[in-house]
C-alpha positions as CSV (number, residue, x, y, z in Angstrom):
1,M,12.2,-31.4,-32.2
2,E,15.4,-30.9,-33.2
3,K,18.0,-29.6,-30.4
4,F,18.2,-26.0,-31.2
5,I,22.4,-25.4,-31.1
6,P,23.4,-21.7,-31.5
7,P,26.2,-20.8,-34.4
8,L,29.7,-19.3,-33.5
9,I,30.1,-16.5,-34.5
10,K,34.1,-16.3,-35.2
11,S,35.9,-12.9,-33.9
12,P,38.0,-11.1,-36.1
13,R,40.0,-9.8,-33.0
14,N,40.1,-10.8,-28.7
15,E,37.6,-9.3,-27.4
16,K,38.3,-8.7,-23.8
17,I,35.7,-8.2,-21.3
18,L,35.8,-6.7,-17.7
19,F,32.9,-7.8,-15.8
20,L,31.5,-7.3,-12.4
21,G,28.6,-9.9,-12.0
22,L,27.3,-11.9,-8.8
23,S,29.2,-15.2,-7.3
24,G,28.4,-18.0,-5.3
25,S,24.8,-17.5,-5.2
26,S,22.9,-18.5,-8.7
27,L,24.4,-20.2,-11.1
28,H,21.9,-18.0,-13.5
29,H,23.9,-14.8,-12.2
30,E,27.1,-16.6,-14.3
31,F,25.4,-17.3,-17.3
32,P,25.5,-14.3,-19.3
33,A,30.2,-14.4,-18.7
34,Y,29.7,-18.5,-19.2
35,Y,27.9,-18.2,-22.9
36,L,30.4,-15.3,-24.1
37,S,33.1,-17.2,-23.2
38,Q,32.1,-20.4,-24.7
39,H,31.9,-18.5,-28.1
40,G,35.2,-17.4,-28.3
41,V,35.0,-13.7,-26.1
42,K,37.4,-13.5,-23.5
43,V,36.4,-12.8,-20.5
44,T,37.8,-11.4,-17.2
45,Y,35.2,-12.3,-14.2
46,I,35.6,-10.6,-10.6
47,S,34.5,-13.4,-8.9
48,D,34.8,-13.8,-4.7
49,T,35.0,-17.4,-5.7
50,E,37.2,-20.1,-6.6
51,L,34.6,-22.6,-8.2
52,L,31.6,-20.7,-10.1
53,K,28.0,-22.4,-9.5
54,V,27.8,-22.6,-13.2
55,E,31.2,-25.3,-13.3
56,E,30.0,-27.0,-10.2
57,I,27.0,-28.1,-11.7
58,L,28.0,-28.5,-15.3
59,G,31.3,-29.9,-14.5
60,Q,33.3,-28.0,-17.2
61,S,35.3,-24.8,-17.1
62,A,33.7,-21.6,-17.9
63,N,36.4,-20.7,-19.8
64,L,37.1,-17.9,-18.8
65,H,39.9,-15.6,-16.6
66,K,38.5,-15.2,-13.1
67,F,39.7,-11.8,-10.6
68,I,39.1,-13.0,-7.2
69,L,38.7,-11.0,-4.7
70,K,41.2,-10.7,-1.9
71,S,39.2,-9.9,1.0
72,N,36.9,-12.6,2.8
73,S,34.8,-10.0,4.5
74,G,31.2,-10.4,5.4
75,I,31.1,-6.4,5.7
76,P,29.4,-5.4,2.4
77,F,31.7,-2.0,1.9
78,I,34.7,-3.9,1.8
79,K,33.7,-6.1,-0.4
80,K,32.5,-3.2,-2.6
81,S,35.5,-1.2,-2.2
82,E,37.3,-3.8,-3.8
83,Q,34.7,-4.3,-6.3
84,I,35.4,-0.5,-7.1
85,F,39.8,-0.7,-6.8
86,T,39.2,-4.0,-9.1
87,L,37.6,-2.2,-11.5
88,L,39.7,0.7,-11.6
89,L,42.7,-1.0,-12.3
90,N,41.2,-3.7,-14.6
91,R,39.4,-1.2,-16.9
92,S,42.7,-0.1,-18.7
93,K,43.0,-3.4,-20.4
94,C,39.5,-4.5,-21.6
95,D,37.7,-3.3,-24.6
96,L,33.9,-3.5,-23.0
97,L,32.6,-3.1,-19.0
98,Y,29.8,-5.6,-18.4
99,L,28.3,-4.7,-15.3
100,Y,25.9,-7.2,-13.7
101,S,22.8,-6.6,-11.3
102,P,22.1,-3.7,-8.8
103,H,23.3,-5.2,-6.0
104,N,26.8,-4.5,-7.3
105,L,24.8,-0.7,-8.6
106,Y,27.5,1.3,-6.0
107,S,30.7,-0.7,-7.2
108,A,29.2,-0.3,-10.5
109,Y,28.4,3.1,-11.2
110,I,31.7,4.6,-9.3
111,G,34.1,1.6,-11.1
112,Q,32.9,3.1,-15.0
113,I,33.8,6.9,-14.2
114,W,36.0,8.2,-17.1
115,F,35.6,4.7,-18.9
116,K,35.8,5.8,-22.8
117,G,34.5,2.0,-24.0
118,P,31.3,0.9,-23.9
119,I,29.6,-0.2,-20.9
120,V,26.7,-2.8,-20.8
121,Y,24.6,-2.7,-18.0
122,H,22.6,-6.4,-17.4
123,T,19.7,-6.7,-14.7
124,Q,17.5,-9.4,-13.9
125,D,16.0,-7.5,-10.9
126,F,13.6,-4.6,-9.8
127,L,14.4,-1.2,-7.9
128,D,10.9,0.0,-6.5
129,P,11.3,3.8,-6.5
130,N,9.6,3.9,-3.5
131,L,12.2,1.9,-1.0
132,Y,15.5,2.5,-2.7
133,K,15.3,6.1,-4.3
134,F,18.9,7.0,-4.4
135,K,19.8,3.5,-6.5
136,V,17.4,4.0,-8.5
137,L,18.8,7.8,-9.6
138,L,22.2,5.8,-9.7
139,E,21.0,3.0,-11.8
140,G,19.1,5.4,-14.4
141,R,21.6,7.4,-14.7
142,L,24.0,4.0,-15.2
143,M,21.5,2.9,-18.2
144,R,21.5,5.8,-20.2
145,R,25.1,5.9,-20.2
146,A,25.5,2.4,-21.4
147,D,25.8,1.7,-24.7
148,L,23.7,-1.4,-23.9
149,V,20.9,-2.4,-21.6
150,V,20.0,-6.1,-20.8
151,V,17.1,-7.1,-19.2
152,N,15.0,-10.1,-18.8
153,D,11.5,-9.4,-19.3
154,P,9.8,-7.5,-22.1
155,N,7.4,-5.8,-20.2
156,R,10.4,-5.1,-17.6
157,A,12.1,-3.8,-20.8
158,M,9.1,-1.1,-22.1
159,F,9.2,0.0,-18.5
160,F,12.6,0.8,-18.0
161,R,12.8,2.7,-21.1
162,T,10.2,5.0,-20.5
163,F,10.9,5.2,-16.6
164,Y,14.5,6.5,-17.2
165,N,14.3,7.9,-20.2
166,L,16.3,5.3,-22.6
167,K,17.4,6.0,-26.4
168,K,16.4,2.3,-27.2
169,E,14.3,-0.5,-25.7
170,P,16.5,-2.9,-23.7
171,L,17.7,-6.5,-25.3
172,V,15.8,-9.1,-23.3
173,V,17.8,-11.6,-22.1
174,R,15.6,-14.2,-20.1
175,T,16.9,-16.0,-17.1
176,A,16.9,-19.6,-18.5
177,L,19.2,-22.5,-18.4
178,P,21.0,-24.1,-21.3
179,S,20.0,-26.8,-23.8
180,D,22.3,-29.2,-22.4
181,F,22.1,-28.8,-19.0
182,P,22.2,-31.8,-17.0
183,F,18.9,-32.5,-15.6
184,E,17.3,-35.1,-13.5
185,T,14.6,-37.9,-15.0
186,Y,12.0,-39.4,-13.1
187,N,12.5,-42.3,-10.8
188,V,10.3,-43.7,-8.4
189,E,12.6,-45.2,-6.4
190,K,14.1,-41.6,-6.1
191,R,10.1,-40.3,-5.5
192,I,9.8,-42.1,-2.6
193,K,13.1,-41.2,-0.8
194,W,12.4,-37.4,-1.2
195,L,9.0,-38.3,0.3
196,K,11.0,-39.9,3.6
197,Q,12.7,-36.6,3.7
198,A,10.6,-34.7,4.0
199,N,8.9,-36.7,6.4
200,M,5.9,-37.6,4.5
201,S,5.1,-41.9,4.0
202,F,2.4,-43.4,1.4
203,N,1.4,-46.6,0.7
204,N,1.2,-45.9,-2.9
205,P,3.7,-42.7,-3.7
206,E,2.5,-42.4,-7.4
207,F,-1.2,-42.3,-6.5
208,I,-0.2,-39.0,-4.7
209,R,0.3,-35.5,-6.7
210,I,2.8,-33.5,-5.4
211,G,3.2,-29.8,-5.6
212,L,6.5,-28.2,-5.2
213,H,7.4,-24.6,-3.5
214,V,11.0,-23.7,-3.5
215,G,12.1,-21.2,-1.2
216,C,11.3,-20.6,2.0
217,Y,7.5,-19.8,3.7
218,S,6.8,-16.3,2.6
219,A,4.0,-13.8,1.8
220,K,6.5,-13.1,-1.6
221,R,5.4,-16.1,-2.5
222,C,1.7,-16.4,-1.7
223,S,2.7,-19.4,0.4
224,E,-0.2,-19.2,3.1
225,T,-2.7,-18.9,0.1
226,L,-0.5,-21.8,-1.5
227,L,-1.5,-23.5,2.1
228,E,-4.8,-23.2,1.8
229,S,-5.9,-24.6,-1.2
230,L,-5.3,-27.7,0.1
231,F,-8.4,-27.4,2.0
232,H,-10.3,-27.8,-1.8
233,L,-7.9,-30.8,-3.1
234,P,-8.4,-34.2,-2.3
235,E,-6.5,-35.8,0.4
236,N,-4.0,-37.4,-2.4
237,Y,-2.4,-34.1,-2.9
238,V,0.0,-32.8,-1.3
239,L,3.0,-30.0,-1.0
240,I,6.4,-29.8,-0.5
241,F,8.4,-26.4,0.8
242,T,12.2,-26.5,0.6
243,G,14.3,-23.9,2.0
244,C,12.9,-24.0,5.3
245,E,15.7,-23.7,7.8
246,P,15.3,-24.8,11.2
247,G,15.2,-22.1,13.7
248,S,14.2,-19.6,11.0
249,S,11.3,-17.4,11.5
250,S,9.9,-18.7,8.2
251,Y,9.9,-22.1,9.2
252,D,8.8,-21.4,12.7
253,L,5.5,-19.5,10.9
254,L,4.9,-22.1,8.4
255,Y,5.4,-24.9,11.2
256,K,2.6,-23.0,12.6
257,K,0.1,-22.6,10.1
258,I,0.9,-26.3,9.1
259,I,-0.5,-27.1,12.8
260,E,-3.3,-24.8,12.9
261,Y,-4.5,-26.1,9.7
262,K,-4.2,-29.6,10.1
263,L,-1.9,-30.5,7.5
264,D,0.9,-32.3,9.1
265,K,0.3,-35.2,7.1
266,R,0.3,-33.2,3.6
267,V,2.7,-30.9,3.5
268,G,6.5,-32.1,3.7
269,V,9.6,-29.3,4.8
270,L,13.0,-29.9,3.6
271,P,15.8,-27.1,4.2
272,K,17.8,-25.7,1.4
273,L,18.8,-28.2,-1.0
274,S,22.0,-28.2,-2.7
275,F,21.9,-27.5,-6.4
276,S,22.3,-31.1,-7.4
277,D,19.6,-32.3,-4.6
278,L,17.1,-29.4,-5.8
279,F,17.3,-30.6,-9.4
280,E,16.6,-34.3,-8.3
281,L,14.0,-32.9,-6.4
282,I,12.4,-31.1,-8.7
283,A,12.0,-33.9,-11.5
284,Q,10.2,-36.5,-9.1
285,V,7.3,-34.0,-8.4
286,D,4.3,-33.5,-10.4
287,V,3.9,-29.8,-10.4
288,G,6.5,-26.6,-9.6
289,F,5.1,-23.6,-8.5
290,L,5.5,-19.8,-9.6
291,L,3.1,-17.6,-7.9
292,Y,3.7,-13.8,-6.6
293,P,2.0,-11.0,-5.2
294,A,0.8,-8.2,-7.7
295,D,2.6,-6.1,-5.1
296,D,5.3,-4.0,-7.5
297,L,6.3,-4.1,-10.9
298,G,9.3,-6.6,-10.5
299,N,6.7,-9.2,-9.3
300,Y,4.4,-8.3,-11.5
301,Y,6.7,-8.7,-15.2
302,Q,8.5,-12.2,-13.6
303,T,9.8,-14.4,-15.6
304,P,12.2,-16.1,-13.5
305,G,14.8,-19.0,-14.1
306,R,13.0,-21.1,-11.9
307,L,10.4,-21.2,-14.7
308,T,13.1,-23.3,-17.0
309,E,14.7,-25.3,-13.6
310,Y,10.9,-27.0,-13.9
311,I,10.2,-27.0,-17.4
312,G,13.7,-28.8,-18.7
313,S,13.0,-31.1,-15.4
314,G,9.7,-31.9,-17.3
315,I,7.3,-31.0,-14.9
316,P,4.5,-28.0,-15.5
317,V,4.2,-24.8,-13.7
318,I,1.4,-23.0,-12.0
319,G,1.9,-19.0,-12.0
320,S,0.4,-16.2,-11.3
321,N,-2.2,-14.6,-13.7
322,F,0.3,-11.7,-14.7
323,P,1.0,-10.7,-18.3
324,S,4.6,-12.2,-18.5
325,L,4.0,-15.4,-16.8
326,E,0.6,-16.2,-18.7
327,V,2.2,-15.5,-22.0
328,T,5.0,-17.8,-21.8
329,I,2.9,-20.6,-19.4
330,R,-0.1,-19.9,-22.1
331,R,1.9,-20.1,-25.9
332,Y,4.0,-22.8,-25.2
333,N,1.4,-24.9,-23.2
334,L,3.5,-25.1,-20.1
335,G,1.1,-25.8,-17.1
336,E,-1.4,-23.5,-15.7
337,V,-2.2,-19.6,-14.4
338,C,-4.3,-19.0,-11.1
339,N,-5.1,-16.2,-9.0
340,P,-2.4,-16.2,-6.6
341,Y,-4.6,-14.3,-3.9
342,D,-7.3,-17.1,-4.6
343,S,-6.9,-20.6,-2.9
344,K,-9.7,-22.3,-4.9
345,S,-7.9,-21.0,-7.8
346,I,-4.7,-22.6,-7.1
347,A,-6.3,-25.6,-6.3
348,D,-8.1,-25.9,-9.9
349,A,-5.2,-25.2,-11.3
350,F,-3.3,-27.9,-9.5
351,S,-5.8,-30.6,-10.3
352,K,-6.0,-29.6,-14.2
353,V,-2.1,-30.5,-14.6
354,S,-0.7,-32.5,-12.2
355,N,-1.6,-35.4,-13.8
356,I,1.4,-35.8,-15.7
357,T,2.3,-38.7,-17.4
358,N,5.5,-39.8,-19.4
359,F,4.6,-38.1,-22.7
360,E,4.2,-34.9,-20.9
361,R,7.0,-35.1,-19.1
362,T,9.1,-35.5,-22.1
363,R,7.2,-32.8,-24.5
364,L,8.2,-30.4,-21.6
365,K,11.8,-31.0,-22.0
366,E,11.4,-31.0,-25.4
367,T,10.0,-27.2,-25.4
368,F,12.5,-26.4,-23.3
369,K,14.9,-27.3,-25.5
370,K,13.3,-25.7,-28.7
371,Y,11.9,-22.0,-26.9
372,L,13.4,-21.3,-23.5
373,A,16.8,-22.6,-23.2
374,Y,19.3,-20.0,-23.0
375,E,21.0,-20.2,-26.2
376,I,17.7,-18.5,-27.7
377,D,17.9,-15.0,-26.2
378,G,22.4,-16.2,-25.5
379,I,22.3,-15.8,-29.3
380,K,21.1,-11.9,-29.5
381,L,23.2,-11.4,-26.7
382,L,26.7,-12.5,-28.6
383,K,25.7,-10.8,-31.2
384,A,25.1,-7.5,-29.5
385,I,28.2,-7.7,-27.6
386,K,29.8,-8.3,-30.8
387,N,28.6,-5.0,-32.4
388,L,29.7,-2.8,-29.5
389,I,33.7,-4.2,-29.6
């Protein structure tokens, strides 16, 4: 399969975008700004860190101007106030405001007042109207004011258009990694290393089947049902949990369940890992889990960035049998779906896809590059931005 390379659209002018984003938490949050800046758009990124995650992982400059927030305060009010003043003071110097994430909603809403140019509102989240009534009110007004709304799932796009009474359907840009992302490759020595770090040892590490649960033990990830799936599987099927910090409530709850279920030899536990360590680990396992409960629309209509982290690393996924995940997994043959509330359903899916070969790892990596990489949807975002400015 040929590597997909998006065409570079030359700009007739020097566009200037003031981008209010999220820094330091996930490289997926920074990708819209990074991608636009790599394709000739001048971006000023309001950041709270000198080095963006995308720069740290890719090992190259994001080619954008960073406006570093001065305050190091952990108090949300102080940080949001600085974001607002930064927007108000700099918006006259830009052609377009790009407002990212409902986590910045208060800053974004106030900062865009009286701005006469085009506005983009981009969200990869869902605000439950029953829990965030005031935020939902502001988000609706901001979406209706925006010239372009960007979301990461087609089903969410239809919901937002209907719920917020938008004039047109939001643009879908899936949360994904780029085709040239430096993924790790499978290596049996590294597989052994990670098993040891998770306090697990086996005579034949390639005979066991390793399932990976990224993120702390939580009902939001159907963690207990996943643990119970091991009851239906042979002894060589094991799980590794990451993001479980010693002393945390999720860590204590996980260990309590491990002891209760007598799974101490089949479940490994790791703390939160750096991005480089996490991607090295992903490449050494056999299956990645994307299990979510149907407790709100955000989980039900889910296209997580973790999907391309797994597939780009060459491992199949097992996801909840909800519309968005099931369509993607089935369409591109990325793994299996299951009932996230049924441990036997999870076990059956685990058994079906875990005997992964080197040929299959390569096929998944090529599928990622051709159909799932950020550029596939990123080119649509670039064209939409060019049309606004």
